[in-house]
Wavefront OBJ file of the C-alpha trace (Angstrom):
o trace
v 106.901 81.185 87.609
v 107.558 84.472 89.307
v 106.326 87.699 87.947
v 108.178 90.989 87.396
v 107.734 93.814 90.028
v 109.036 97.344 89.369
v 108.939 100.338 91.634
v 109.644 103.887 90.474
v 109.673 107.233 92.365
v 109.481 110.849 91.268
v 106.871 113.328 90.096
v 105.489 113.459 86.612
v 104.072 116.571 84.932
v 100.744 117.000 83.321
v 99.951 119.273 80.475
v 96.553 120.766 81.115
v 94.233 120.799 78.130
v 90.871 120.428 79.836
v 89.139 121.780 82.883
v 88.564 118.558 84.815
v 89.705 117.473 88.222
v 92.548 115.262 88.845
v 96.217 114.912 89.786
v 99.607 113.612 88.566
v 99.122 110.041 89.853
v 95.525 109.654 88.758
v 96.319 110.981 85.280
v 99.271 108.701 85.035
v 97.054 105.638 86.055
v 94.367 106.685 83.495
v 97.011 106.875 80.706
v 98.340 103.480 81.832
v 94.798 102.035 81.745
v 94.395 102.968 78.103
v 97.867 101.471 77.153
v 97.390 98.342 79.092
v 94.112 97.686 77.528
v 95.649 97.896 74.090
v 98.871 96.019 74.874
v 98.621 93.679 77.710
v 95.269 91.613 77.223
v 97.136 88.296 77.725
v 99.091 89.231 80.730
v 98.093 89.938 84.390
v 99.342 93.528 84.938
v 98.581 95.896 87.835
v 99.717 99.504 87.659
v 99.527 101.577 90.904
v 100.538 105.428 91.228
v 100.157 107.208 94.424
v 101.533 110.265 96.260
v 103.391 109.882 99.673
v 101.711 112.842 101.080
v 98.348 111.512 100.521
v 97.075 114.182 98.165
v 97.217 113.943 94.439
v 96.095 117.336 93.123
v 93.275 119.450 94.590
v 91.004 116.533 95.708
v 90.934 113.969 98.404
v 92.538 111.091 96.453
v 96.219 110.004 96.781
v 96.202 108.041 93.465
v 94.732 105.116 91.528
v 95.380 101.660 90.338
v 94.420 99.975 87.228
v 94.917 96.529 85.474
v 94.848 95.285 81.863
v 90.958 94.862 82.337
v 90.394 98.511 83.443
v 89.776 99.886 79.908
v 87.103 97.183 79.108
v 85.524 97.613 82.678
v 85.241 101.379 81.844
v 83.728 100.767 78.401
v 81.246 98.332 80.003
v 80.190 101.140 82.430
v 79.869 103.750 79.544
v 83.072 105.505 80.427
v 85.410 106.801 77.762
v 88.836 106.744 79.134
v 90.262 108.986 76.325
v 87.613 111.482 76.891
v 88.454 111.747 80.668
v 92.113 111.956 79.720
v 91.550 114.749 77.213
v 89.670 116.763 79.783
v 92.319 116.064 82.476
v 89.382 114.619 84.523
v 91.039 111.652 86.106
v 89.573 112.120 89.512
v 85.980 112.127 88.201
v 86.792 109.003 86.101
v 88.172 107.103 89.059
v 85.309 108.350 91.324
v 82.834 106.722 88.962
v 84.782 103.630 87.739
v 83.796 100.494 89.600
v 82.146 102.700 92.227
v 85.367 104.402 93.114
v 87.156 101.024 94.013
v 90.251 101.929 91.949
v 90.786 105.335 93.546
v 93.119 105.368 96.402
v 92.376 107.679 99.486
v 95.010 107.333 102.176
v 94.313 110.715 103.886
v 97.213 113.178 104.511
v 100.313 111.540 105.666
v 102.490 114.310 106.981
v 105.200 113.520 104.575
v 105.941 114.569 101.006
v 108.889 112.413 99.737
v 107.669 111.763 96.122
v 105.022 110.045 94.087
v 105.588 106.205 93.842
v 104.562 103.768 90.956
v 104.426 100.170 91.369
v 103.966 97.772 88.394
v 103.129 94.139 88.876
v 103.404 91.617 86.074
v 102.268 88.090 86.608
l 1 2 3 4 5 6 7 8 9 10 11 12 13 14 15 16 17 18 19 20 21 22 23 24 25 26 27 28 29 30 31 32 33 34 35 36 37 38 39 40 41 42 43 44 45 46 47 48 49 50 51 52 53 54 55 56 57 58 59 60 61 62 63 64 65 66 67 68 69 70 71 72 73 74 75 76 77 78 79 80 81 82 83 84 85 86 87 88 89 90 91 92 93 94 95 96 97 98 99 100 101 102 103 104 105 106 107 108 109 110 111 112 113 114 115 116 117 118 119 120 121 122
């Protein structure tokens, strides 16, 4: 059977409570990882959020992707997703998680259309 694919565009806002490093897309992916881990254990889900300009906040990442397994992978690596979210420290989390493999770094693109979010469900 075919899966479900959804694409969204726009820019989210982040309420700063902590003093961590991150950006809108990485924060959204982090929040998605927490929810996917709670709600989608039996489904194959990938959630990707990235900026079209190649810069997600004051760092070198453009975004991140997560799956329904990301929360467990983080726990296995001693990383508490909720604590990183409370500190607004998504960049540090995705730099450490799986050796940085979930963090997207496209480099500056010279465009700034919007952020894009892709959701793939098997």
